[in-house]
Structure formats: structure tokens, C-alpha cells
mmCIF file as gemmi writes it, N, C-alpha and C atoms, coordinates in Angstrom:
data_model
loop_
_atom_site.group_PDB
_atom_site.id
_atom_site.type_symbol
_atom_site.label_atom_id
_atom_site.label_alt_id
_atom_site.label_comp_id
_atom_site.label_asym_id
_atom_site.label_entity_id
_atom_site.label_seq_id
_atom_site.pdbx_PDB_ins_code
_atom_site.Cartn_x
_atom_site.Cartn_y
_atom_site.Cartn_z
_atom_site.occupancy
_atom_site.B_iso_or_equiv
_atom_site.pdbx_formal_charge
_atom_site.auth_seq_id
_atom_site.auth_asym_id
_atom_site.pdbx_PDB_model_num
ATOM 1 N N . MET Axp A 1 ? 78.237 106.378 78.815 1 0 ? 1 A 1
ATOM 2 C CA . MET Axp A 1 ? 77.981 107.259 79.676 1 0 ? 1 A 1
ATOM 3 C C . MET Axp A 1 ? 78.51 107.067 80.986 1 0 ? 1 A 1
ATOM 4 N N . ALA Axp A 2 ? 79.152 108.368 81.088 1 0 ? 2 A 1
ATOM 5 C CA . ALA Axp A 2 ? 79.752 108.262 82.597 1 0 ? 2 A 1
ATOM 6 C C . ALA Axp A 2 ? 78.925 108.689 83.819 1 0 ? 2 A 1
ATOM 7 N N . LEU Axp A 3 ? 78.881 108.291 84.476 1 0 ? 3 A 1
ATOM 8 C CA . LEU Axp A 3 ? 78.036 108.706 86.005 1 0 ? 3 A 1
ATOM 9 C C . LEU Axp A 3 ? 78.761 109.912 86.834 1 0 ? 3 A 1
ATOM 10 N N . GLU Axp A 4 ? 78.226 110.899 87.167 1 0 ? 4 A 1
ATOM 11 C CA . GLU Axp A 4 ? 78.565 112.09 87.802 1 0 ? 4 A 1
ATOM 12 C C . GLU Axp A 4 ? 78.092 111.819 89.442 1 0 ? 4 A 1
ATOM 13 N N . ARG Axp A 5 ? 78.969 112.632 89.915 1 0 ? 5 A 1
ATOM 14 C CA . ARG Axp A 5 ? 78.553 112.778 91.422 1 0 ? 5 A 1
ATOM 15 C C . ARG Axp A 5 ? 77.215 112.886 91.867 1 0 ? 5 A 1
ATOM 16 N N . SER Axp A 6 ? 76.597 113.624 90.802 1 0 ? 6 A 1
ATOM 17 C CA . SER Axp A 6 ? 75.172 114.029 91.751 1 0 ? 6 A 1
ATOM 18 C C . SER Axp A 6 ? 74.185 112.325 91.704 1 0 ? 6 A 1
ATOM 19 N N . ASP Axp A 7 ? 74.713 111.515 90.025 1 0 ? 7 A 1
ATOM 20 C CA . ASP Axp A 7 ? 74.159 110.029 90.005 1 0 ? 7 A 1
ATOM 21 C C . ASP Axp A 7 ? 74.41 109.174 90.741 1 0 ? 7 A 1
ATOM 22 N N . VAL Axp A 8 ? 75.519 109.237 91.323 1 0 ? 8 A 1
ATOM 23 C CA . VAL Axp A 8 ? 75.902 108.209 92.514 1 0 ? 8 A 1
ATOM 24 C C . VAL Axp A 8 ? 74.998 108.305 93.766 1 0 ? 8 A 1
ATOM 25 N N . GLU Axp A 9 ? 75.147 109.937 93.959 1 0 ? 9 A 1
ATOM 26 C CA . GLU Axp A 9 ? 74.289 110.143 95.17 1 0 ? 9 A 1
ATOM 27 C C . GLU Axp A 9 ? 72.762 109.711 95.033 1 0 ? 9 A 1
ATOM 28 N N . LYS Axp A 10 ? 72.2 110.093 93.802 1 0 ? 10 A 1
ATOM 29 C CA . LYS Axp A 10 ? 70.73 109.59 93.743 1 0 ? 10 A 1
ATOM 30 C C . LYS Axp A 10 ? 70.43 108.107 93.68 1 0 ? 10 A 1
ATOM 31 N N . ILE Axp A 11 ? 71.591 107.469 93.346 1 0 ? 11 A 1
ATOM 32 C CA . ILE Axp A 11 ? 71.644 105.678 93.403 1 0 ? 11 A 1
ATOM 33 C C . ILE Axp A 11 ? 71.874 105.499 94.854 1 0 ? 11 A 1
ATOM 34 N N . ALA Axp A 12 ? 72.601 105.98 95.686 1 0 ? 12 A 1
ATOM 35 C CA . ALA Axp A 12 ? 72.835 105.665 96.917 1 0 ? 12 A 1
ATOM 36 C C . ALA Axp A 12 ? 71.554 106.256 97.642 1 0 ? 12 A 1
ATOM 37 N N . HIS Axp A 13 ? 71.179 107.113 97.506 1 0 ? 13 A 1
ATOM 38 C CA . HIS Axp A 13 ? 69.114 107.569 98.246 1 0 ? 13 A 1
ATOM 39 C C . HIS Axp A 13 ? 68.443 106.571 97.828 1 0 ? 13 A 1
ATOM 40 N N . LEU Axp A 14 ? 68.629 106.03 96.434 1 0 ? 14 A 1
ATOM 41 C CA . LEU Axp A 14 ? 67.339 104.97 96.067 1 0 ? 14 A 1
ATOM 42 C C . LEU Axp A 14 ? 67.73 103.792 96.632 1 0 ? 14 A 1
ATOM 43 N N . ALA Axp A 15 ? 68.991 103.491 96.716 1 0 ? 15 A 1
ATOM 44 C CA . ALA Axp A 15 ? 69.273 102.318 97.487 1 0 ? 15 A 1
ATOM 45 C C . ALA Axp A 15 ? 69.418 102.009 98.901 1 0 ? 15 A 1
ATOM 46 N N . ARG Axp A 16 ? 69.108 103.255 99.465 1 0 ? 16 A 1
ATOM 47 C CA . ARG Axp A 16 ? 69.073 103.299 100.987 1 0 ? 16 A 1
ATOM 48 C C . ARG Axp A 16 ? 70.461 103.221 101.587 1 0 ? 16 A 1
ATOM 49 N N . LEU Axp A 17 ? 71.712 103.935 100.713 1 0 ? 17 A 1
ATOM 50 C CA . LEU Axp A 17 ? 72.95 103.4 100.969 1 0 ? 17 A 1
ATOM 51 C C . LEU Axp A 17 ? 73.264 104.716 101.999 1 0 ? 17 A 1
ATOM 52 N N . GLY Axp A 18 ? 73.967 104.353 102.985 1 0 ? 18 A 1
ATOM 53 C CA . GLY Axp A 18 ? 74.959 105.714 103.549 1 0 ? 18 A 1
ATOM 54 C C . GLY Axp A 18 ? 75.939 106.077 103.161 1 0 ? 18 A 1
ATOM 55 N N . LEU Axp A 19 ? 76.335 106.863 102.105 1 0 ? 19 A 1
ATOM 56 C CA . LEU Axp A 19 ? 77.552 107.195 101.721 1 0 ? 19 A 1
ATOM 57 C C . LEU Axp A 19 ? 77.955 107.977 101.936 1 0 ? 19 A 1
ATOM 58 N N . ASN Axp A 20 ? 79.104 108.537 102.603 1 0 ? 20 A 1
ATOM 59 C CA . ASN Axp A 20 ? 79.536 109.314 102.539 1 0 ? 20 A 1
ATOM 60 C C . ASN Axp A 20 ? 80.487 110.313 101.687 1 0 ? 20 A 1
ATOM 61 N N . ASP Axp A 21 ? 81.024 111.632 102.086 1 0 ? 21 A 1
ATOM 62 C CA . ASP Axp A 21 ? 81.449 112.532 101.222 1 0 ? 21 A 1
ATOM 63 C C . ASP Axp A 21 ? 82.888 111.755 100.503 1 0 ? 21 A 1
ATOM 64 N N . ALA Axp A 22 ? 83.512 110.962 101.526 1 0 ? 22 A 1
ATOM 65 C CA . ALA Axp A 22 ? 84.759 110.486 100.804 1 0 ? 22 A 1
ATOM 66 C C . ALA Axp A 22 ? 84.45 109.042 100.32 1 0 ? 22 A 1
ATOM 67 N N . ASP Axp A 23 ? 83.64 108.401 100.148 1 0 ? 23 A 1
ATOM 68 C CA . ASP Axp A 23 ? 82.985 106.75 99.797 1 0 ? 23 A 1
ATOM 69 C C . ASP Axp A 23 ? 82.574 107.699 97.665 1 0 ? 23 A 1
ATOM 70 N N . ILE Axp A 24 ? 82.352 108.632 97.873 1 0 ? 24 A 1
ATOM 71 C CA . ILE Axp A 24 ? 81.294 109.225 96.695 1 0 ? 24 A 1
ATOM 72 C C . ILE Axp A 24 ? 82.402 109.081 95.625 1 0 ? 24 A 1
ATOM 73 N N . PRO Axp A 25 ? 83.868 109.234 95.564 1 0 ? 25 A 1
ATOM 74 C CA . PRO Axp A 25 ? 84.625 109.453 94.271 1 0 ? 25 A 1
ATOM 75 C C . PRO Axp A 25 ? 85.145 108.166 93.663 1 0 ? 25 A 1
ATOM 76 N N . ARG Axp A 26 ? 85.309 107.133 95.061 1 0 ? 26 A 1
ATOM 77 C CA . ARG Axp A 26 ? 85.755 105.613 94.818 1 0 ? 26 A 1
ATOM 78 C C . ARG Axp A 26 ? 84.441 105.095 94.256 1 0 ? 26 A 1
ATOM 79 N N . THR Axp A 27 ? 83.259 105.184 94.548 1 0 ? 27 A 1
ATOM 80 C CA . THR Axp A 27 ? 81.906 104.647 94.526 1 0 ? 27 A 1
ATOM 81 C C . THR Axp A 27 ? 81.89 104.917 93.031 1 0 ? 27 A 1
ATOM 82 N N . THR Axp A 28 ? 81.866 106.466 92.806 1 0 ? 28 A 1
ATOM 83 C CA . THR Axp A 28 ? 81.591 106.862 91.213 1 0 ? 28 A 1
ATOM 84 C C . THR Axp A 28 ? 82.595 106.071 90.018 1 0 ? 28 A 1
ATOM 85 N N . GLU Axp A 29 ? 83.842 105.834 90.306 1 0 ? 29 A 1
ATOM 86 C CA . GLU Axp A 29 ? 84.622 105.445 89.793 1 0 ? 29 A 1
ATOM 87 C C . GLU Axp A 29 ? 84.371 103.81 89.592 1 0 ? 29 A 1
ATOM 88 N N . ALA Axp A 30 ? 84.111 103.254 90.634 1 0 ? 30 A 1
ATOM 89 C CA . ALA Axp A 30 ? 83.942 101.819 90.676 1 0 ? 30 A 1
ATOM 90 C C . ALA Axp A 30 ? 82.529 101.441 89.691 1 0 ? 30 A 1
ATOM 91 N N . LEU Axp A 31 ? 81.567 102.236 90.103 1 0 ? 31 A 1
ATOM 92 C CA . LEU Axp A 31 ? 80.325 101.946 89.206 1 0 ? 31 A 1
ATOM 93 C C . LEU Axp A 31 ? 80.772 102.302 87.588 1 0 ? 31 A 1
ATOM 94 N N . ASN Axp A 32 ? 81.631 103.396 87.393 1 0 ? 32 A 1
ATOM 95 C CA . ASN Axp A 32 ? 81.767 103.916 85.874 1 0 ? 32 A 1
ATOM 96 C C . ASN Axp A 32 ? 82.58 102.44 85.179 1 0 ? 32 A 1
ATOM 97 N N . SER Axp A 33 ? 83.392 101.698 86.343 1 0 ? 33 A 1
ATOM 98 C CA . SER Axp A 33 ? 84.223 100.687 85.723 1 0 ? 33 A 1
ATOM 99 C C . SER Axp A 33 ? 82.937 99.654 85.524 1 0 ? 33 A 1
ATOM 100 N N . ILE Axp A 34 ? 82.016 99.474 86.19 1 0 ? 34 A 1
ATOM 101 C CA . ILE Axp A 34 ? 81.396 98.01 85.799 1 0 ? 34 A 1
ATOM 102 C C . ILE Axp A 34 ? 80.13 98.635 84.681 1 0 ? 34 A 1
ATOM 103 N N . LEU Axp A 35 ? 79.853 99.716 84.434 1 0 ? 35 A 1
ATOM 104 C CA . LEU Axp A 35 ? 79.458 100.235 83.263 1 0 ? 35 A 1
ATOM 105 C C . LEU Axp A 35 ? 79.851 100.141 81.955 1 0 ? 35 A 1
ATOM 106 N N . GLY Axp A 36 ? 81.38 100.024 81.813 1 0 ? 36 A 1
ATOM 107 C CA . GLY Axp A 36 ? 82.235 100.012 80.982 1 0 ? 36 A 1
ATOM 108 C C . GLY Axp A 36 ? 82.544 98.807 80.752 1 0 ? 36 A 1
ATOM 109 N N . LEU Axp A 37 ? 82.181 97.614 81.124 1 0 ? 37 A 1
ATOM 110 C CA . LEU Axp A 37 ? 82.321 96.224 81.119 1 0 ? 37 A 1
ATOM 111 C C . LEU Axp A 37 ? 80.928 95.869 80.892 1 0 ? 37 A 1
ATOM 112 N N . VAL Axp A 38 ? 80.111 96.353 80.757 1 0 ? 38 A 1
ATOM 113 C CA . VAL Axp A 38 ? 78.732 96.144 80.406 1 0 ? 38 A 1
ATOM 114 C C . VAL Axp A 38 ? 78.7 96.42 79.097 1 0 ? 38 A 1
ATOM 115 N N . ASP Axp A 39 ? 79.006 97.797 78.527 1 0 ? 39 A 1
ATOM 116 C CA . ASP Axp A 39 ? 79.235 98.437 77.18 1 0 ? 39 A 1
ATOM 117 C C . ASP Axp A 39 ? 79.907 97.46 76.211 1 0 ? 39 A 1
ATOM 118 N N . GLN Axp A 40 ? 81.275 96.687 77.087 1 0 ? 40 A 1
ATOM 119 C CA . GLN Axp A 40 ? 82.297 96.118 76.275 1 0 ? 40 A 1
ATOM 120 C C . GLN Axp A 40 ? 81.431 94.771 76.062 1 0 ? 40 A 1
ATOM 121 N N . MET Axp A 41 ? 80.781 94.409 76.862 1 0 ? 41 A 1
ATOM 122 C CA . MET Axp A 41 ? 79.9 93.095 76.688 1 0 ? 41 A 1
ATOM 123 C C . MET Axp A 41 ? 78.485 93.448 75.451 1 0 ? 41 A 1
ATOM 124 N N . GLN Axp A 42 ? 78.032 94.283 75.608 1 0 ? 42 A 1
ATOM 125 C CA . GLN Axp A 42 ? 77.241 94.337 74.485 1 0 ? 42 A 1
ATOM 126 C C . GLN Axp A 42 ? 77.327 95.036 73.27 1 0 ? 42 A 1
ATOM 127 N N . ALA Axp A 43 ? 78.828 95.021 72.987 1 0 ? 43 A 1
ATOM 128 C CA . ALA Axp A 43 ? 79.176 95.5 72.009 1 0 ? 43 A 1
ATOM 129 C C . ALA Axp A 43 ? 79.515 94.166 70.669 1 0 ? 43 A 1
ATOM 130 N N . VAL Axp A 44 ? 79.798 92.85 71.605 1 0 ? 44 A 1
ATOM 131 C CA . VAL Axp A 44 ? 80.358 91.534 71.097 1 0 ? 44 A 1
ATOM 132 C C . VAL Axp A 44 ? 78.798 91.234 70.119 1 0 ? 44 A 1
ATOM 133 N N . ASP Axp A 45 ? 79.564 90.636 68.726 1 0 ? 45 A 1
ATOM 134 C CA . ASP Axp A 45 ? 78.168 90.417 67.985 1 0 ? 45 A 1
ATOM 135 C C . ASP Axp A 45 ? 78.014 88.926 68.472 1 0 ? 45 A 1
ATOM 136 N N . THR Axp A 46 ? 76.734 88.739 69.039 1 0 ? 46 A 1
ATOM 137 C CA . THR Axp A 46 ? 76.54 87.143 69.526 1 0 ? 46 A 1
ATOM 138 C C . THR Axp A 46 ? 75.091 86.564 68.26 1 0 ? 46 A 1
ATOM 139 N N . THR Axp A 47 ? 75.466 87.486 67.09 1 0 ? 47 A 1
ATOM 140 C CA . THR Axp A 47 ? 74.796 86.578 65.943 1 0 ? 47 A 1
ATOM 141 C C . THR Axp A 47 ? 74.905 85.118 65.922 1 0 ? 47 A 1
ATOM 142 N N . GLY Axp A 48 ? 73.42 84.865 65.713 1 0 ? 48 A 1
ATOM 143 C CA . GLY Axp A 48 ? 74.049 82.972 65.746 1 0 ? 48 A 1
ATOM 144 C C . GLY Axp A 48 ? 74.033 82.08 66.868 1 0 ? 48 A 1
ATOM 145 N N . ILE Axp A 49 ? 74.103 82.849 68.413 1 0 ? 49 A 1
ATOM 146 C CA . ILE Axp A 49 ? 74.924 81.946 69.354 1 0 ? 49 A 1
ATOM 147 C C . ILE Axp A 49 ? 73.344 82.04 69.762 1 0 ? 49 A 1
ATOM 148 N N . GLU Axp A 50 ? 73.119 80.827 70.52 1 0 ? 50 A 1
ATOM 149 C CA . GLU Axp A 50 ? 71.99 80.519 71.432 1 0 ? 50 A 1
ATOM 150 C C . GLU Axp A 50 ? 71.923 80.856 72.608 1 0 ? 50 A 1
ATOM 151 N N . PRO Axp A 51 ? 70.966 81.481 73.154 1 0 ? 51 A 1
ATOM 152 C CA . PRO Axp A 51 ? 70.937 81.842 74.564 1 0 ? 51 A 1
ATOM 153 C C . PRO Axp A 51 ? 70.869 80.477 75.366 1 0 ? 51 A 1
ATOM 154 N N . LEU Axp A 52 ? 71.805 80.373 76.842 1 0 ? 52 A 1
ATOM 155 C CA . LEU Axp A 52 ? 71.495 79.155 77.548 1 0 ? 52 A 1
ATOM 156 C C . LEU Axp A 52 ? 70.939 79.479 78.983 1 0 ? 52 A 1
ATOM 157 N N . ALA Axp A 53 ? 70.513 78.706 79.421 1 0 ? 53 A 1
ATOM 158 C CA . ALA Axp A 53 ? 69.9 78.956 80.559 1 0 ? 53 A 1
ATOM 159 C C . ALA Axp A 53 ? 70.864 78.597 81.771 1 0 ? 53 A 1
ATOM 160 N N . HIS Axp A 54 ? 71.811 78.201 81.951 1 0 ? 54 A 1
ATOM 161 C CA . HIS Axp A 54 ? 72.843 77.725 82.554 1 0 ? 54 A 1
ATOM 162 C C . HIS Axp A 54 ? 74.277 77.784 82.169 1 0 ? 54 A 1
ATOM 163 N N . PRO Axp A 55 ? 75.075 78.619 82.435 1 0 ? 55 A 1
ATOM 164 C CA . PRO Axp A 55 ? 76.36 78.887 81.699 1 0 ? 55 A 1
ATOM 165 C C . PRO Axp A 55 ? 76.949 77.28 81.639 1 0 ? 55 A 1
ATOM 166 N N . LEU Axp A 56 ? 76.694 76.523 82.202 1 0 ? 56 A 1
ATOM 167 C CA . LEU Axp A 56 ? 77.092 75.364 82.185 1 0 ? 56 A 1
ATOM 168 C C . LEU Axp A 56 ? 76.998 74.232 81.161 1 0 ? 56 A 1
ATOM 169 N N . GLU Axp A 57 ? 75.879 74.677 80.493 1 0 ? 57 A 1
ATOM 170 C CA . GLU Axp A 57 ? 74.908 73.912 79.312 1 0 ? 57 A 1
ATOM 171 C C . GLU Axp A 57 ? 75.902 73.872 78.091 1 0 ? 57 A 1
ATOM 172 N N . ALA Axp A 58 ? 77.07 74.037 78.188 1 0 ? 58 A 1
ATOM 173 C CA . ALA Axp A 58 ? 77.927 74.129 76.941 1 0 ? 58 A 1
ATOM 174 C C . ALA Axp A 58 ? 78.345 72.448 76.259 1 0 ? 58 A 1
């Protein structure tokens, strides 16, 4: 699911961020990139892997 301009405007309003019209396309692209990475991480099969309380507990 890609974010659209209206989504970013709503997020900025809720977060009390002052984005001007020039910032919105760049912010939309950045947020969509982050969400793409989250989608990739969620697609990884972690069956049989125990969660760690700290990443250095390997």
C-alpha cells in the first residue's frame, strides 16, 4: 500500500509537522520507502526463531 499526498498531509497534521508543498513529495517518497522495507521484513519466514530481548543476545 503506497501512501498518497493526502495521507502524508494527514500524518503531518497529526504529528504536528509543518510541511510545505515542496516537502510533501519528498516526504511521501521517503515514507513509502520505509513502508516498503517494513513489507520486506514482514515477508521473512521466522518460523522457529525465538525473539530476542536485545539484538546482541546472539
